[in-house]
BAGU-682703 format. One record per residue (C-alpha): x, y, z; residue in one letter; residue number from 1; chain. Coordinates in steps of 0.5 Angstrom, whole numbers. Example, Ala and Ser with C-alpha at 12.3 -4.5 7.8 and 13.67 -1.06 7.14 Angstrom:
BEGIN
+-------+-------+-------+--------+-----+--------+
|     u |     v |     w | residu | num | chaine |
+-------+-------+-------+--------+-----+--------+
|    25 |    -9 |    16 |      a |   1 |      A |
|    27 |    -2 |    14 |      s |   2 |      A |
+-------+-------+-------+--------+-----+--------+
//
This chain:
BEGIN
+-------+-------+-------+--------+-----+--------+
|     u |     v |     w | residu | num | chaine |
+-------+-------+-------+--------+-----+--------+
|    14 |   -81 |    93 |      x |   1 |      A |
|    10 |   -85 |    98 |      x |   2 |      A |
|     4 |   -83 |   101 |      x |   3 |      A |
|     4 |   -81 |   108 |      x |   4 |      A |
|     1 |   -86 |   113 |      x |   5 |      A |
|    -6 |   -84 |   116 |      x |   6 |      A |
|    -7 |   -85 |   123 |      x |   7 |      A |
|   -14 |   -85 |   127 |      x |   8 |      A |
|   -17 |   -78 |   131 |      x |   9 |      A |
|   -24 |   -78 |   135 |      x |  10 |      A |
|   -28 |   -72 |   134 |      x |  11 |      A |
|   -34 |   -72 |   139 |      x |  12 |      A |
|   -41 |   -68 |   139 |      x |  13 |      A |
|   -47 |   -68 |   143 |      x |  14 |      A |
|   -53 |   -65 |   143 |      x |  15 |      A |
|   -58 |   -67 |   150 |      x |  16 |      A |
|   -62 |   -72 |   146 |      x |  17 |      A |
|   -56 |   -75 |   143 |      x |  18 |      A |
|   -48 |   -76 |   142 |      x |  19 |      A |
|   -44 |   -79 |   136 |      x |  20 |      A |
|   -37 |   -81 |   137 |      x |  21 |      A |
|   -33 |   -82 |   128 |      x |  22 |      A |
|   -27 |   -85 |   128 |      x |  23 |      A |
|   -23 |   -82 |   121 |      x |  24 |      A |
|   -16 |   -82 |   119 |      x |  25 |      A |
|   -13 |   -77 |   117 |      x |  26 |      A |
|    -6 |   -75 |   116 |      x |  27 |      A |
|    -1 |   -73 |   120 |      x |  28 |      A |
|    -1 |   -64 |   117 |      x |  29 |      A |
|    -8 |   -66 |   118 |      x |  30 |      A |
|   -12 |   -60 |   123 |      x |  31 |      A |
|   -16 |   -61 |   129 |      x |  32 |      A |
|   -21 |   -56 |   124 |      x |  33 |      A |
|   -21 |   -61 |   119 |      x |  34 |      A |
|   -21 |   -67 |   121 |      x |  35 |      A |
|   -29 |   -64 |   125 |      x |  36 |      A |
|   -30 |   -62 |   117 |      x |  37 |      A |
|   -28 |   -69 |   115 |      x |  38 |      A |
|   -33 |   -73 |   119 |      x |  39 |      A |
|   -39 |   -70 |   116 |      x |  40 |      A |
|   -42 |   -68 |   122 |      x |  41 |      A |
|   -48 |   -65 |   119 |      x |  42 |      A |
|   -51 |   -71 |   117 |      x |  43 |      A |
|   -51 |   -74 |   124 |      x |  44 |      A |
|   -54 |   -68 |   126 |      x |  45 |      A |
|   -58 |   -65 |   121 |      x |  46 |      A |
|   -61 |   -61 |   126 |      x |  47 |      A |
|   -55 |   -56 |   127 |      x |  48 |      A |
|   -52 |   -52 |   122 |      x |  49 |      A |
|   -47 |   -53 |   118 |      x |  50 |      A |
|   -44 |   -47 |   120 |      x |  51 |      A |
|   -44 |   -49 |   129 |      x |  52 |      A |
|   -39 |   -54 |   126 |      x |  53 |      A |
|   -34 |   -50 |   121 |      x |  54 |      A |
|   -34 |   -44 |   126 |      x |  55 |      A |
|   -35 |   -48 |   134 |      x |  56 |      A |
|   -30 |   -48 |   138 |      x |  57 |      A |
|   -26 |   -54 |   139 |      x |  58 |      A |
|   -22 |   -58 |   144 |      x |  59 |      A |
|   -18 |   -64 |   146 |      x |  60 |      A |
|   -20 |   -68 |   151 |      x |  61 |      A |
|   -24 |   -64 |   154 |      x |  62 |      A |
|   -18 |   -58 |   154 |      x |  63 |      A |
|   -20 |   -53 |   148 |      x |  64 |      A |
|   -16 |   -51 |   143 |      x |  65 |      A |
|   -14 |   -43 |   141 |      x |  66 |      A |
|   -13 |   -44 |   135 |      x |  67 |      A |
|   -15 |   -50 |   132 |      x |  68 |      A |
|   -14 |   -49 |   125 |      x |  69 |      A |
|    -8 |   -49 |   126 |      x |  70 |      A |
|    -8 |   -55 |   130 |      x |  71 |      A |
|    -4 |   -61 |   128 |      x |  72 |      A |
|    -6 |   -68 |   131 |      x |  73 |      A |
|    -3 |   -74 |   134 |      x |  74 |      A |
|    -5 |   -80 |   134 |      x |  75 |      A |
|   -11 |   -82 |   138 |      x |  76 |      A |
|   -14 |   -75 |   139 |      x |  77 |      A |
|   -21 |   -73 |   140 |      x |  78 |      A |
|   -24 |   -67 |   138 |      x |  79 |      A |
|   -29 |   -65 |   141 |      x |  80 |      A |
|   -34 |   -60 |   138 |      x |  81 |      A |
|   -37 |   -55 |   143 |      x |  82 |      A |
|   -44 |   -53 |   142 |      x |  83 |      A |
|   -46 |   -45 |   144 |      x |  84 |      A |
|   -50 |   -44 |   152 |      x |  85 |      A |
|   -56 |   -44 |   151 |      x |  86 |      A |
|   -56 |   -41 |   158 |      x |  87 |      A |
|   -51 |   -36 |   162 |      x |  88 |      A |
|   -47 |   -39 |   167 |      x |  89 |      A |
|   -48 |   -33 |   171 |      x |  90 |      A |
|   -55 |   -33 |   170 |      x |  91 |      A |
|   -57 |   -39 |   172 |      x |  92 |      A |
|   -53 |   -40 |   179 |      x |  93 |      A |
|   -57 |   -34 |   179 |      x |  94 |      A |
|   -64 |   -37 |   179 |      x |  95 |      A |
|   -62 |   -43 |   182 |      x |  96 |      A |
|   -61 |   -38 |   189 |      x |  97 |      A |
|   -67 |   -35 |   187 |      x |  98 |      A |
|   -71 |   -40 |   187 |      x |  99 |      A |
|   -68 |   -43 |   193 |      x | 100 |      A |
|   -68 |   -36 |   197 |      x | 101 |      A |
|   -76 |   -37 |   196 |      x | 102 |      A |
|   -77 |   -43 |   199 |      x | 103 |      A |
+-------+-------+-------+--------+-----+--------+
//
């Protein structure tokens, strides 16, 4: 039985201080979540909990995946690991509007 062919995908994660893009070789039936785990991001971002990478929302080329644990990859995909927002966008807009109103 022949081994399944491998192809490359990229896994991206960034914080305000640094970013990394890791190339991972995967088989045709690999899911987005499996590729993220294979990228071994906790070694590149030790300040992040491993849980972040195991459960974070994922996307491919800016489009969020509804079921990353079921989405199989295509050659050349870039999987993006989304980190939680530090501030709610609505709260940020409200704070900016209040600051501008005081001027």
